[in-house]
Residue frames relative to the residue before (quaternion, step in Angstrom):
aa qw qx qy qz dx dy dz
M 1.0000 0.0000 0.0000 0.0000 0.00 0.00 0.00
T 0.6116 0.5679 -0.3480 0.4269 3.58 1.04 -0.74
N 0.6633 0.4995 -0.3152 0.4595 3.61 0.93 -0.83
L 0.6328 0.5184 -0.3365 0.4665 3.58 1.01 -0.73
R 0.6519 0.5101 -0.3075 0.4694 3.59 0.92 -0.88
R 0.6867 0.4833 -0.2946 0.4561 3.59 0.81 -1.01
G 0.6567 0.5120 -0.3144 0.4558 3.60 0.94 -0.87
A 0.6755 0.4752 -0.2958 0.4800 3.58 0.92 -0.85
L 0.6188 0.5680 -0.3320 0.4292 3.57 1.06 -0.78
E 0.6087 0.5513 -0.3463 0.4535 3.59 1.02 -0.76
Y 0.6997 0.4543 -0.2700 0.4807 3.57 0.93 -0.87
C 0.5810 0.5519 -0.3697 0.4703 3.59 1.15 -0.51
I 0.6240 0.5213 -0.3341 0.4766 3.57 1.03 -0.76
L 0.6593 0.5023 -0.3089 0.4665 3.58 0.88 -0.91
A 0.6499 0.5166 -0.3190 0.4572 3.59 0.96 -0.84
L 0.6286 0.5233 -0.3387 0.4651 3.60 1.01 -0.72
L 0.6859 0.4928 -0.2798 0.4565 3.55 1.01 -0.80
R 0.4871 0.6305 -0.4487 0.4049 3.61 1.24 -0.09
E 0.6507 0.5324 -0.3004 0.4504 3.55 1.17 -0.65
G 0.7022 -0.3843 0.2676 0.5363 3.58 1.26 -0.33
E 0.6674 -0.5172 0.3484 0.4071 3.54 -1.26 0.29
R 0.0589 -0.7787 0.6247 0.0003 3.53 -1.22 0.67
Y 0.3851 -0.6799 0.5560 0.2833 3.53 -1.24 0.37
G 0.7476 -0.4794 0.2434 0.3898 3.52 -1.27 0.59
L 0.6867 0.4890 -0.3027 0.4447 3.58 0.79 -0.96
D 0.6197 0.5329 -0.3397 0.4654 3.60 1.08 -0.69
I 0.6373 0.5114 -0.3182 0.4807 3.59 1.01 -0.79
A 0.6454 0.5313 -0.3108 0.4523 3.57 0.95 -0.94
R 0.6671 0.5040 -0.3051 0.4559 3.59 0.87 -0.92
E 0.6455 0.5221 -0.3187 0.4574 3.58 0.94 -0.90
L 0.7117 0.4544 -0.2684 0.4636 3.59 0.81 -0.97
T 0.6326 0.5187 -0.3307 0.4705 3.59 1.03 -0.74
G 0.6476 0.5312 -0.3080 0.4512 3.57 1.00 -0.84
R 0.7148 0.3976 -0.2422 0.5219 3.58 1.18 -0.47
S 0.4660 -0.7117 0.4017 0.3391 3.57 1.35 0.28
L 0.4546 0.6831 -0.4510 0.3512 3.58 1.07 0.76
L 0.7600 0.2984 -0.1593 0.5550 3.57 1.20 -0.42
A 0.3248 -0.7618 0.5324 0.1753 3.55 -0.75 1.09
S 0.8086 -0.0619 0.0603 0.5820 3.61 1.00 -0.76
E 0.5977 -0.5728 0.4235 0.3678 3.55 -1.20 0.54
G 0.5618 0.6250 -0.3773 0.3891 3.56 1.15 -0.55
T 0.6274 0.5258 -0.3197 0.4772 3.56 1.21 -0.46
L 0.6530 0.5814 -0.3121 0.3716 3.56 1.02 -0.85
Y 0.7157 0.5020 -0.2894 0.3898 3.57 0.67 -1.05
P 0.6278 0.4953 -0.3620 0.4790 3.66 0.95 -0.55
L 0.6281 0.5214 -0.3360 0.4699 3.61 1.07 -0.70
L 0.6527 0.5065 -0.3150 0.4671 3.59 0.95 -0.86
S 0.6336 0.5249 -0.3236 0.4672 3.56 1.02 -0.79
R 0.6536 0.5049 -0.3086 0.4719 3.61 0.93 -0.86
L 0.6531 0.5052 -0.3119 0.4701 3.60 0.97 -0.81
R 0.6400 0.5150 -0.3146 0.4755 3.58 1.07 -0.76
K 0.6806 0.4874 -0.2859 0.4663 3.57 0.88 -0.93
G 0.6760 0.4882 -0.2698 0.4815 3.56 1.19 -0.64
G 0.5129 -0.6816 0.3951 0.3410 3.57 1.28 -0.01
L 0.5026 0.6707 -0.4151 0.3539 3.59 1.25 0.27
V 0.7644 0.1477 -0.1178 0.6164 3.58 1.26 -0.40
A 0.2540 -0.7219 0.6230 0.1618 3.52 -1.27 0.55
T 0.2143 -0.7828 0.5695 0.1304 3.58 -1.15 0.47
S 0.0180 -0.7549 0.6549 0.0287 3.50 -1.32 0.46
W 0.3652 -0.7154 0.5542 0.2183 3.55 -1.19 0.60
R 0.0280 -0.7869 0.6164 -0.0010 3.54 -1.08 0.82
E 0.5237 -0.6068 0.5006 0.3271 3.50 -1.16 0.69
S 0.2023 -0.7710 0.5953 0.1007 3.56 -1.14 0.67
D 0.4768 -0.6585 0.5076 0.2852 3.57 -1.06 0.77
A 0.7441 0.4291 -0.2017 0.4706 3.56 1.18 -0.63
G 0.8249 -0.0847 0.0483 0.5568 3.62 1.11 0.43
P 0.8105 -0.2465 0.1880 0.4969 3.54 -1.15 -0.65
P 0.6665 -0.4742 0.3579 0.4503 3.62 -1.21 0.25
R 0.2869 -0.7519 0.5731 0.1544 3.53 -1.22 0.62
R 0.3620 -0.6891 0.5797 0.2409 3.54 -1.17 0.67
Y 0.1674 -0.7838 0.5945 0.0646 3.51 -0.78 1.09
Y 0.2446 -0.7652 0.5847 0.1132 3.54 -1.07 0.82
S 0.0088 -0.7841 0.6205 -0.0079 3.56 -1.03 0.83
L 0.5522 -0.6274 0.4577 0.3032 3.52 -1.23 0.60
T 0.2943 -0.7235 0.5965 0.1847 3.57 -0.99 0.84
P 0.6633 -0.4710 0.3628 0.4545 3.63 -1.19 0.14
D 0.6287 0.5122 -0.3413 0.4752 3.64 1.04 -0.68
G 0.6336 0.5289 -0.3222 0.4637 3.57 1.05 -0.74
Q 0.6338 0.5298 -0.3183 0.4650 3.55 1.04 -0.82
R 0.6538 0.5003 -0.3077 0.4771 3.56 0.96 -0.87
A 0.6566 0.5232 -0.3174 0.4409 3.59 0.92 -0.89
V 0.6870 0.4600 -0.2991 0.4765 3.62 0.86 -0.84
N 0.6095 0.5380 -0.3604 0.4573 3.63 1.06 -0.60
V 0.6609 0.4920 -0.3034 0.4786 3.59 0.95 -0.89
F 0.6362 0.5284 -0.3284 0.4562 3.59 0.95 -0.84
E 0.6626 0.5153 -0.3030 0.4512 3.57 0.88 -0.98
A 0.6609 0.5089 -0.3076 0.4580 3.59 0.94 -0.88
T 0.6929 0.4495 -0.2667 0.4967 3.60 1.11 -0.66
W 0.6642 0.5550 -0.3012 0.4000 3.57 0.94 -0.96
V 0.6595 0.5471 -0.3395 0.3880 3.60 0.77 -0.97
P 0.7170 0.4031 -0.2883 0.4903 3.66 0.72 -0.84
F 0.6056 0.5486 -0.3588 0.4512 3.60 1.09 -0.66
R 0.6600 0.5065 -0.3037 0.4644 3.58 0.90 -0.95
S 0.6500 0.5187 -0.3193 0.4544 3.59 0.97 -0.85
G 0.6493 0.5142 -0.3122 0.4653 3.58 1.02 -0.79
V 0.6495 0.5013 -0.3112 0.4796 3.59 0.94 -0.87
D 0.6489 0.5151 -0.3182 0.4608 3.59 0.89 -0.89
A 0.6513 0.5197 -0.3185 0.4520 3.58 0.96 -0.83
V 0.6584 0.4910 -0.3107 0.4785 3.59 0.97 -0.79
L 0.6832 0.5010 -0.2971 0.4405 3.58 0.88 -0.90
T 0.7479 0.3856 -0.2165 0.4951 3.57 1.01 -0.76
G 0.4550 -0.7008 0.4436 0.3241 3.58 1.24 -0.21
R 0.5299 0.6108 -0.4161 0.4160 3.57 1.23 0.36
P 0.5698 -0.5795 0.4428 0.3787 3.58 -1.18 0.44
A 0.5523 -0.6397 0.4351 0.3104 3.57 -1.11 0.68
């Protein structure tokens, strides 16, 4: 179950970045608010893996409220990856829901 959650979480991060760049704490708050993230300690290794994989890019910006912040943005490869995931996820989720509820797909 952990692998499924972590794998889906990576794509949730990419989907959030489709809306525009965000800094880590903003991403953490969004995912925590949707009950997708248990702790911030999980987020930063995922962001690092996405950056190393070329799916997100980063930039540093000065902050009025403290130290500079690292902002994350979606790369073209990241956009393609989330599009493919979405096309696969929707029918997969519908099939799983149908099995769990005993309803036809």
